[in-house]
C-alpha positions in Angstrom: -38.2 42.0 -7.7 -39.6 39.5 -10.1 -37.6 36.4 -10.5 -38.1 36.7 -14.3 -35.6 39.6 -14.3 -32.4 38.2 -15.7 -30.2 41.2 -14.9 -30.0 44.5 -13.1 -27.9 47.5 -13.5 -25.6 48.7 -10.7 -24.8 52.4 -10.6 -21.5 53.2 -8.9 -20.3 56.3 -7.1 -18.8 57.9 -10.3 -22.0 57.4 -12.3 -20.9 54.3 -14.2 -23.7 51.8 -14.9 -23.0 48.1 -15.3 -25.2 45.1 -15.8 -25.0 42.1 -13.6 -27.0 38.9 -13.6 -29.4 38.5 -10.7 -27.7 35.2 -10.0 -24.3 36.9 -9.7 -25.7 39.9 -7.7 -27.0 37.5 -5.1 -23.4 36.7 -4.1 -23.6 40.0 -2.4 -25.5 39.8 0.9 -26.4 43.5 0.5 -27.6 43.2 -3.1 -29.4 39.9 -2.3 -31.3 41.7 0.5 -32.1 44.7 -1.6 -33.4 42.4 -4.4 -35.5 40.3 -2.0 -37.1 43.4 -0.4 -37.4 45.4 -3.7 -35.5 48.2 -1.8 -33.6 50.8 -3.9 -34.6 49.0 -7.1 -36.1 51.5 -9.5 -38.5 50.8 -12.3 -35.6 50.7 -14.7 -34.0 47.9 -12.5 -31.1 50.0 -11.3 -29.5 49.8 -7.9 -27.3 52.7 -6.7 -24.2 51.6 -4.9 -23.6 54.3 -2.4 -20.5 52.9 -0.7 -17.9 54.8 -2.7 -17.4 52.0 -5.2 -16.0 53.4 -8.5 -16.4 52.1 -12.0 -13.0 50.4 -12.2 -13.6 48.5 -9.0 -17.2 47.6 -9.8 -16.2 46.1 -13.1 -13.8 43.7 -11.2 -16.3 42.9 -8.5 -18.9 42.0 -11.2 -16.3 39.9 -13.0 -15.7 37.9 -9.8 -19.4 37.5 -9.1 -20.2 36.4 -12.7 -17.4 33.8 -12.5 -18.5 32.4 -9.1 -22.3 32.6 -9.6 -22.7 29.3 -11.5 -21.3 27.3 -8.6 -22.6 29.3 -5.7 -25.9 27.4 -5.2 -24.9 23.8 -6.1 -21.2 23.8 -5.4 -18.5 22.9 -7.8 -17.2 19.5 -8.8 -13.6 18.9 -7.8 -12.3 19.8 -11.3 -14.5 22.9 -11.5 -13.3 24.0 -8.0 -9.7 23.5 -9.0 -10.2 25.6 -12.2 -12.0 28.3 -10.1 -9.1 28.4 -7.7 -6.6 28.9 -10.6 -8.9 31.6 -12.0 -9.0 33.3 -8.5 -5.2 33.3 -8.4 -4.9 35.0 -11.8 -7.8 37.4 -11.0 -6.0 38.7 -7.8 -2.8 39.5 -9.7 -3.6 43.2 -9.7 -1.8 46.4 -8.5 -1.9 46.6 -4.8 -2.2 50.4 -4.6 -4.2 50.9 -7.7 -7.1 48.5 -7.2 -6.6 45.7 -4.7 -7.5 47.8 -1.7 -10.5 49.1 -3.5 -11.6 45.5 -4.1 -11.2 44.8 -0.4 -13.3 47.8 0.5 -16.0 47.1 -2.1 -16.2 43.4 -1.1 -16.7 44.5 2.5 -19.3 47.1 1.6 -21.3 44.8 -0.7 -20.7 41.9 1.8 -19.4 39.4 -0.7 -17.8 36.9 1.6 -15.8 34.9 -1.0 -14.3 38.0 -2.6 -13.6 39.6 0.7 -11.8 36.4 2.0 -9.8 36.1 -1.3 -8.8 39.8 -1.4 -7.8 39.9 2.3 -5.8 36.7 2.0 -4.0 38.2 -1.0 -3.2 41.3 1.0 -2.0 39.1 3.9 0.2 37.1 1.6 1.7 40.2 0.1 2.6 41.4 3.6 4.6 38.3 4.6 8.2 39.2 5.2 7.7 42.9 4.7 9.4 45.4 6.9 7.4 48.0 8.7 8.6 50.8 6.3 7.6 48.6 3.3 4.1 48.2 4.7 3.8 51.9 5.5 4.8 52.7 1.9 2.3 50.3 0.3 -0.5 51.1 2.7 0.2 54.8 2.8 0.6 54.8 6.6 2.3 57.8 8.1 4.9 57.0 10.8 3.7 59.2 13.7 5.9 57.6 16.4 8.7 59.6 18.0 12.2 58.2 17.9 11.9 57.2 21.5 8.5 55.4 20.9 10.0 53.5 18.0 13.0 52.4 20.1 10.7 51.2 22.8 8.7 49.2 20.2 11.9 47.6 18.9 12.8 46.5 22.5 9.3 45.2 23.2 8.9 43.4 19.8 12.3 42.2 18.6 10.6 39.7 16.3 9.1 42.4 14.2 10.8 43.7 11.1 11.5 47.3 12.1 13.7 49.4 9.9 
């Protein structure tokens, strides 16, 4: 793709189309590779995101990339880095079940290391001090252990917060 192109359009799984600057798109290893190889870039400068990323999620991913792109190449001054850290904290204040896990999956699929690290750390921080049943509820994990298996786990791992 020509370096004169300022922006591309990403087409997500539900058909939504969103502009992103090339500079921001390059935070994604996947998009960076596709741009470098002119793979999947049509004449109208669109790239289809086939990894099940929906519009709501892609908007947030683009927001993150656009915010982080200016400092990606050259790094940030200490004051800029501190402001970016504050922005990241506010950015990650989102509903766990509604969008945070979609962000984790999208960051992984698009291979955006900074966003992936940030989202996974947010999930890990949320899990601190939770009981097993609280985690099951939030993560929609079915308890498929028998009563006997659960009792054995409690004996083997008394440090865990079983309910």
